[in-house]
C-alpha positions in Angstrom: 104.6 110.8 102.9 105.3 110.5 99.2 109.0 111.4 99.0 111.7 108.7 99.1 113.1 108.0 102.6 116.2 110.0 103.5 117.8 106.8 104.6 118.0 105.5 101.1 121.4 105.0 99.5 122.7 108.0 97.7 125.0 106.3 95.2 123.1 107.3 92.1 122.1 103.8 91.1 118.4 104.3 92.1 118.6 101.5 94.6 115.8 101.6 97.1 116.0 100.3 100.7 114.4 96.9 100.9 112.2 95.9 103.7 111.2 92.3 104.4 107.7 92.0 106.0 106.9 88.6 107.5 103.3 88.4 108.6 100.6 85.8 107.8 97.7 88.2 108.7 96.6 89.7 105.4 95.4 93.0 106.8 98.5 93.7 108.9 100.8 92.7 106.0 99.0 95.0 103.6 99.0 97.9 106.1 102.8 97.6 106.5 103.3 97.2 102.8 101.3 100.4 102.1 103.3 102.4 104.7 106.7 101.5 103.3 105.8 101.5 99.6 104.5 105.0 99.9 107.9 106.0 101.3 109.8 104.5 98.4 110.9 101.3 100.0 111.0 98.0 98.0 108.9 95.5 99.8 109.5 91.7 100.0 106.9 89.6 101.8 106.9 86.3 103.6 104.0 84.5 105.4 105.9 82.0 107.6 109.1 82.0 109.6 110.9 79.6 107.2 109.9 81.8 104.2 111.2 84.8 106.0 114.6 83.1 106.5 114.8 82.1 102.8 113.7 85.6 101.6 116.2 87.3 103.9 119.0 85.1 102.5 117.9 85.9 98.9 117.1 89.6 99.2 119.6 90.7 101.9 117.1 93.4 103.0 118.0 96.7 104.8 115.2 96.2 107.3 113.2 93.2 108.5 109.8 93.3 110.2 108.7 90.0 111.8 105.3 89.2 113.4 105.8 87.5 116.7 103.2 84.8 116.0 104.1 83.4 112.6 102.4 80.0 111.9 105.5 77.9 112.1 108.1 79.7 114.1 108.0 82.3 116.8 109.2 85.7 115.6 112.0 85.7 118.2 113.2 82.3 117.0 113.3 83.6 113.4 115.2 86.6 114.6 117.7 84.4 116.4 118.3 82.3 113.3 118.8 85.4 111.1 121.3 86.8 113.6 123.4 83.6 113.2 123.4 84.1 109.4 126.5 86.2 108.4 124.6 87.7 105.5 122.2 89.2 108.1 124.3 89.2 111.2 124.0 91.8 114.0 123.9 94.9 111.7 120.6 94.3 109.8 117.8 96.0 111.8 115.0 93.6 112.8 111.7 94.8 114.3 109.3 92.3 115.9 105.6 93.2 116.0 102.7 91.7 118.0 99.0 91.8 117.5 98.4 92.2 121.2 99.9 94.3 123.9 103.7 94.1 124.2 104.2 92.2 127.5 107.4 92.3 129.4 108.3 88.6 128.8 107.7 89.0 125.1 109.8 92.1 124.9 112.6 90.5 126.8 112.5 87.4 124.4 112.6 89.7 121.4 115.5 91.8 122.6 117.4 88.7 123.8 117.1 87.3 120.2 118.6 90.4 118.8 115.6 92.5 117.8 116.2 96.3 117.6 112.7 97.1 118.6 109.4 95.4 119.7 106.2 97.1 118.6 102.6 96.3 119.7 99.4 97.1 117.9 98.1 99.5 116.9 101.2 100.4 114.9 101.8 104.2 114.5 102.9 104.5 110.9 104.8 107.8 111.2 106.7 106.7 114.3 107.6 103.4 112.7 108.9 105.2 109.6 111.1 107.5 111.7 112.6 104.5 113.4 113.1 102.7 110.1 114.9 105.7 108.7 117.3 105.8 111.6 117.8 102.0 111.6 118.5 101.9 107.9 120.9 104.8 108.0 122.8 103.0 110.8 122.9 99.8 108.6 124.1 101.7 105.6 126.9 103.4 107.6 128.0 100.0 108.8 127.9 98.6 105.3 130.1 101.5 104.1 132.6 100.9 106.9 132.7 97.2 106.0 133.3 98.0 102.4 136.1 100.4 103.3 137.8 97.6 105.3 137.0 99.2 108.7 134.9 96.3 110.0 135.7 92.6 110.4 133.1 90.7 108.3 133.0 87.7 110.6 132.3 89.5 113.9 131.1 93.0 113.0 133.9 94.4 115.1 136.4 97.0 113.9 139.4 95.9 112.0 142.8 97.2 113.1 142.5 100.1 110.7 139.0 100.9 111.8 139.8 100.7 115.5 142.8 103.0 115.0 140.6 105.5 113.3 137.9 105.4 116.0 140.5 105.5 118.8 141.9 108.7 117.5 138.3 110.2 117.5 137.8 108.9 121.1 141.1 110.4 122.3 140.2 113.8 120.8 137.0 113.9 122.7 138.7 112.7 125.9 141.2 115.4 125.6 138.5 118.0 125.0 136.7 117.1 128.3 139.7 116.1 130.3 138.9 112.4 130.5 141.3 109.4 130.5 141.3 106.7 127.9 142.7 103.2 128.2 143.7 101.0 125.3 143.1 97.3 126.1 144.4 94.3 124.2 143.3 90.8 125.2 143.6 87.3 123.8 142.3 83.9 125.0 145.3 82.0 126.3 144.8 78.4 125.1 147.5 76.6 123.1 145.0 74.2 121.6 143.3 77.1 119.7 146.1 77.4 117.2 145.0 74.4 115.2 141.3 74.7 115.9 139.9 77.2 113.3 136.3 76.4 114.2 136.9 77.1 117.9 138.8 80.3 117.1 135.8 81.5 115.1 133.4 80.5 117.9 135.3 82.4 120.5 135.7 85.4 118.3 131.9 85.5 117.8 131.5 85.0 121.6 133.6 88.1 122.2 131.6 90.1 119.7 128.3 89.0 121.3 129.6 90.0 124.7 130.2 93.5 123.6 127.0 93.8 121.7 124.9 92.6 124.6 126.7 94.1 127.6 129.4 96.5 126.3 129.3 100.3 126.7 128.2 102.3 123.7 131.2 104.6 124.2 133.8 101.8 123.8 135.3 100.9 120.4 136.2 97.2 120.0 138.3 95.7 117.2 139.6 92.4 116.1 143.4 92.8 115.7 144.1 89.1 114.8 142.3 85.8 114.8 142.0 85.8 118.6 143.5 89.2 119.6 141.1 92.0 120.3 141.5 95.7 121.2 139.3 98.1 123.1 139.5 101.9 123.2 137.7 102.6 126.5 137.1 106.3 127.3 136.7 107.3 130.9 138.3 104.1 132.1 141.3 103.6 134.4 143.6 100.6 134.1 141.8 99.1 137.1 138.5 99.5 135.3 140.0 97.9 132.2 141.2 94.9 134.3 137.6 94.4 135.6 136.4 94.5 132.0 138.9 91.7 131.1 137.6 89.6 134.0 134.0 89.9 132.6 135.3 89.0 129.1 137.0 85.9 130.5 133.8 84.8 132.1 131.9 85.3 128.9 134.3 83.4 126.6 134.7 80.6 129.1 130.9 80.0 129.2 130.3 76.9 127.2 133.9 76.9 125.8 135.8 75.3 128.6 138.0 77.1 131.1 139.7 79.7 128.9 142.0 82.2 130.5 142.6 85.6 129.0 145.9 87.4 128.5 145.5 91.2 128.6 147.7 94.3 128.4 146.9 98.0 128.9 148.2 101.3 127.7 146.8 104.7 128.6 147.8 107.4 126.1 148.4 110.9 127.4 145.3 113.0 126.6 147.8 115.6 125.5 149.1 113.3 122.8 149.5 114.8 119.3 146.5 113.4 117.4 148.7 113.0 114.3 150.3 110.1 116.1 149.5 106.6 114.9 146.9 105.1 117.3 147.9 101.6 116.2 151.1 102.1 118.2 148.9 102.5 121.4 147.5 99.0 120.9 151.0 97.7 120.0 152.2 99.0 123.4 149.3 97.4 125.1 149.9 94.1 123.3 153.6 94.2 124.4 152.5 94.0 128.0 150.1 91.0 127.5 150.0 88.7 130.5 147.5 86.2 131.9 144.8 88.0 133.9 144.7 87.2 137.6 
């Protein structure tokens, strides 16, 4: 338990992963601090929900652990507010802990707020560390992709470049197992959006939230333009892609007025030469954009 976590950055600058622990119970806070300090993590502490939000903004931690019963705010509410902060966003792992047993309603509230895990007492230190390593590695991989221009900073979705790279990987796997893949391009069809930057950003975040909450892990989703999105959907026919667009339309219309969605589809041949430019697949899908029925 004395070696640095394998999840730590390997960039030679001696940076340690930072964990923010928000807990007003001294024994619990010290226990968690001991577990993570012994593994080489830097530890930042907070004792209220508002302190946790301020500390997260200042430290931009690699992992956040929130107690469910903070004295001012519920842990799930703190999690929800942090998810809305672009400096934290959906890619920073957040774990919510509870002093009692983890009831179903509490777990649902935690996950609905964007928590990656919900842990009841007693906390098993070794298991928590294994989860932390995996979560931090995932965050660091995401950070690297964002730094390389593969992720859209506003939504966490792939950029055009990132989506093209991931689509090539998906098609290679689809070809290996004899599975189809459909490229989908969709865009909300609302002429008023062109001059409403705040509404564009709101709908883009709504699209991203839809895929985070209900999307398939196998799908790759990218933001191709301010309000144009692409999906590489393995194992999906064009009929299945059309059903996906209907679900997207319902999601973006919720709370944003009656927004129709234009969509286009293209299914590359699984035998396609993988040296081909995947961006052309999405261009062909975009060329067939029409308002969904």
